[in-house]
C-alpha positions in Angstrom: 28.3 32.1 -15.3 31.2 34.3 -15.4 31.7 37.1 -18.0 34.1 35.3 -20.3 31.8 32.0 -20.5 28.8 34.2 -21.2 30.7 36.2 -24.0 31.9 32.9 -25.5 28.2 31.5 -25.5 26.9 34.8 -27.1 29.5 34.7 -29.9 28.8 31.0 -30.6 25.1 31.3 -31.0 24.6 34.8 -32.1 22.9 35.1 -35.5 25.2 38.2 -36.3 27.7 40.5 -34.4 26.1 42.1 -31.3 23.0 39.7 -31.3 22.0 38.9 -27.6 18.3 38.7 -28.0 17.8 35.8 -30.4 15.9 32.8 -29.0 19.1 30.8 -29.8 21.2 33.0 -27.6 18.8 33.2 -24.9 18.3 29.3 -24.9 22.0 28.9 -24.7 22.4 31.3 -21.8 19.6 29.7 -19.9 21.0 26.4 -20.4 24.2 27.4 -18.9 22.4 28.9 -15.9 20.2 25.8 -15.4 23.3 23.7 -15.3 25.0 25.8 -12.6 21.7 26.1 -10.5 21.3 22.2 -10.9 24.9 21.9 -9.3 24.0 24.3 -6.6 20.9 22.5 -5.5 22.9 19.2 -5.3 25.0 20.9 -2.8 22.2 22.9 -1.2 19.1 20.7 -1.3 17.1 23.0 1.1 17.5 26.0 -0.9 13.8 26.5 -2.0 14.1 30.0 -3.5 16.8 28.9 -5.8 14.7 25.9 -6.7 11.8 28.3 -7.5 13.9 30.3 -10.0 15.4 27.3 -11.7 12.0 26.0 -12.5 11.1 29.5 -13.9 14.2 29.3 -16.1 13.3 25.8 -17.4 9.8 27.0 -18.3 11.1 30.0 -20.0 13.7 27.8 -22.0 10.9 25.3 -22.9 8.7 28.2 -24.3 11.8 29.5 -26.3 12.3 26.2 -27.6 8.9 25.6 -28.8 9.0 29.1 -30.4 12.0 28.0 -32.3 10.6 24.7 -33.4 7.7 26.5 -34.9 9.8 29.1 -36.8 12.8 27.4 -37.8 13.0 23.7 -37.3 16.5 23.3 -38.6 17.9 25.6 -36.0 15.8 23.9 -33.3 17.4 20.5 -34.0 21.0 22.1 -34.3 20.8 23.9 -31.0 19.3 21.0 -29.1 21.9 18.7 -30.5 24.8 21.4 -29.5 23.4 21.8 -26.0 22.4 18.2 -25.4 18.5 19.2 -24.7 16.0 16.5 -25.4 13.5 17.3 -28.1 9.8 17.4 -27.8 8.1 14.8 -30.0 
């Protein structure tokens, strides 16, 4: 993810100016990285260290999504719709 894309993602999902640590921003940034690494692994199927890192990111994103669902259900639904993430039941 290049700097311009990352900055745009932060501006889109931030709660206020300068916000980079809220769950919404973290989930959006992780989703971008997950998409990039998935494309990389399609081209390089034997890159197991990247696969390990990708799985760790997916687990972290799931934890953040579960937290957001508990704390602010409306934001959870909004962010899953915007990013195209399937919701837990």
